[in-house]
N, C-alpha and C positions, 0 to 999 in steps of 0.2 A: 447446124454447126455444133461442134463439141462444146460442152459447157463447164468443164473443169479440167484441171491439170492432169488427171489420171487417164483421160481418154487419149487415144492414139493421135499422133501428129497427122495433119492432113497431107495427102499426096498432092502432087502438082496440079492435077485436074481439079481437085477440091479447093486448093488455094486460089486458082484462077476464078472458080465459081464464087468463092468468098470475096475476092477482089471486086468482081462485077456486082455482087450484092451490096457491097459497101457503097460503090458508085451510085447504084440505084437508090438506096435508102437515104444517102445524104442529099442527093438531088431532089428527091421527093420532099425532104424536110425543108430545103431552101426554097422550093416552089411554094410550099405552104407559107413560109415567111414572106415571100415576094421579093427577097433580096438576099445577098450573102456573098461570101468569099468562094465562089464556084471554082475559079482557076486553081488556086493553091490547095484547095481540098482534094480535087480530083488528081493532082499530080503525085500524091503520096499514098494512095490507096493500095497500090501493089505492095509497097513496103510494109504497110500496116497488116495486110493480109498474110504476108510471109512471117512477120514477127508473131502475130497473135494466132496464126494457124499452125505454126510449127516450133518456133524457137523460144518465145517468151514464157517463162515459168510463171503461171498465174492460176488463180482459182476464183471464178466469178461468184461462187457461193461464199467465199471468204476473201474479199478484196484486199484486206490488210494482212494477209498471210505473211508471217515474219520472214520466211526465206524466199519470198517471191523475187523474180527479176523486176527491175524498175524501168519505166518508160517515161520520158519527158518530151512532150511536143513543144520544142522551143519556139517554133513558128505557131504560136497559140491561136492565130486567126484561122487555122485549119481545124479548129475544134469540132465542127460538124462531122468531119471524116473520122476523127477518133471516136466520137459518140456513136456513129453508125457501127463502127467496128466493135465497140464494147457491147452495144445492144445485141448485135448478131451473135456475140459470144455468150450472152446470157447474164451480163452484169445488171441489166435492167430491161424492162419491157420495151419493145420497139415503139409502142405508142408514145413513149417519152420524146421521141424525135420530133413529134409534132408540136412540142412546147419550146423548142430552141429559141432562146432570147426573149421569151414571153415573160411578163411580170410574174415573179414568184417561182420561176423555173429552177430545176436542178441542172439545167443545161444552158449556161450562159454562152454567148457567142464565142468567147475565148475560154480555154480549159481552166477549171477551178477545182482544186483538190478538196476544198471544203464543202463542195456541193455535189460532186459527181462520183459515184462508186467506180473505182478502177482508175481514176486519175491520180497520178503520183506526185504531180507538181503543178501549181498554178502558173500559167504563162500568159504572154500577151505583150509584155514589154520586151521588145526584141533585143536579143543578146543575153538576157538573164537566164533563159532556160538552159542553154548549153553550160553556163557557169554553174547553175544548180546541179545539173547532171554530173559535172566534173567533181563537185564536192561530194555528191552521193556516192560516186565510184570510189573516191578516196576513203570514205568512211564505211564502206560495205564490201563484203565478199561477193555479193550478188552481181550478176551482169546488169549493166546500165546501158540502155539504148536511148538515143535522142535523135530527133530530126530537126535540123536547122535549115532555114532558107538561104538561098544564095544571096539575095538582097540583104538578109539579116547579117551576113558576114561582113557587111560594111560597118557594123558596130565594133569598135575597138575592143570592147569587153570580151567579145568572142575569142579574140586572139590571145588575150591574157589567160583565159581558161584553157585554150588549146596548148599554150606553152607550159602551163602548170601540169596538165595531164601528161604531156610527153616527158617532162622532167621527172615526174613521180612514177613513170612507167605503168600507168593505169590500164593494164591489159584487159580489165573487165569493162572498159568503156568503149562503146561503138557509136561513132558519130556519123549519121547519114546526112548528106548535103543534098537538098532538093534543088538541083541545078536546072531550074525551068527557064532561066534566062530572062525573066520578067519580074518586075516589082510594081508597087502601087503606081508610081509615076511614069512607068514606061519600060523600055528595054534596059536591062542591066548594062549593056555595052554603051548606051548613051548616057547613063547616069553616073556610074562608077564601075569601070571594067573589073571583072573578077580575076582576069588573067588565068593562069593554069592552076586550078584549085588542087588538082592531084599533086603537082609538084610543090605547091605551097605547104600542104599538110606533110609531105615527105620532108621538107626542109625543117619543119618544126619537130620532127622526130616520130611521126606517126607511120604505121603501115598504111599506105594510101592506095585504095582500089577504085577503079572506075567501072561502071556497069550501066547497061540499058535499064533505066528505071521503069520501063513498061513491061519488062520480061520477068515474070515471077521465078522462073527456073534459074535465070542468071543471078537474080537477087539472092535466092537461096544459096547458090554456090559461093557468093562472096561472104555471106553471113557465116557459112561454114568455115571459111578461111579466117574470118575475124575471131570466131570462137576457139579456133585451134592455136591462136597466137598468144603467147604467154609473156612476152618481154616488152610490149608497148601497146598503146591504144591503137585503134583502127578507125580510119575515116573511109567511108564509102560514098563516092561521088556519083549520085544518081543522075543520069542523063534523061531528063523528063521534059514533057511538054505541058504547059499550063492548061488545064482543062481536059487532059487526055482521057479518052473513053466516052466523052460527050462531044461529038463533032461540032455541034452548034456553038459550044463554049470555046473550043479550040480555035474556031474561025473568027472569033471576036478578039481583036488585038488588045483592047483594054479590058481584060477579063479577070483582073484581080478581084474586083468586087462588082457585082451586077445588080441592078434594080430592074425588075422584070416588067415589060409591057405584055399585052395579050399575044402579040406575034412571037416574041421571044419565049414566052411560057409554052405556047403550042409547039414550037420547034423542039424545046427541051423535052417535052412530054413524048414527042415522037422518038427522040433518042432513047428515052427510058424504056419505051416499048421494045426497041431493038435490043436493049440490054436484057430484057426479060426473055427474049427468044434465045439469046446466047446462053443464058443461065440454064434454060431448059435443055439445050443441046449438050450441056456438060453433065447432065444428070445420068 
C-alpha cells in the first residue's frame, strides 16, 4: 500500500484489495484477543479503504502534518478497523495489531489520539465524535470526514452538531452514516426507528446522498460529489450489513460484540482464508 501523501491514489481494484486486507487484518487481531466488535468494524472497511486509499490527505511519516485532512471515527468501538487501515498505510507496524486492548498498548479498544499515530480524535462516548468533527471543520480549512453509527444517531447531541454544521455551511465536513441497522441491544427498528436518514439530513440542510456501503466504486463516486460541493456539508448514508465480508459474522444476529469459542474461531479463520484468495486474485 502507498505510505505517503505523494504517492498516486489507488485505483478501484487496489482499493478493493485494500478493503479486503483491512477486513483480514482486523479479524486476525480480534481472533488474537478472543473477543471484540466484529460487526461494526467490518461494516466500515470499504469506506475507510476509499478514504485512505484515494481521498484523505495524509502522511504516515508525519501524522501531525499541519495541512492534512482530518478523520474522526465517531463510532469509536470500530477502532480495530481504523487501526488495521492505519497499519496497512504505514503509520505503524502491522505487528501492533496483535496488541489491541492489551495492557500498555498504543491501540486501545476505542480510538485514542494520545496513543495512536494517525488518530485525530479520541472517541468512544457515542455522539461526541460527530460533535468534535463539526468543531474541527468550523476551525479548519481542511476536509474533515467522520463515520457515525446509525444507533449512535439516537444521541441528541448528534443532531445539535448536525444543525450547527448546516447553519454554518461547513462544506468541508463529510458525515458518513454506517446504516447497518443493528446496535448493541438488537435491531434498530425494534429499539428506536431511524426513519428516513437521507431525508432527515436533507431537512437539516445537508446535501444527503445514499449509497451501497459495500461497493467501493459507488462510495468513491459519492465522495467525489461531496468534495465538489461548496455551499453545505454532506451526509453519505451507507447501506451496510453488520459483519460484511465475513459470512460467519453476518450470519450471527447479535454480532455487535462477539466472544469466541473454538467453533466460532475456526469458522472465522475459514472466512479469512477465503479473503486471502480474493486478495490474491486482485493482484
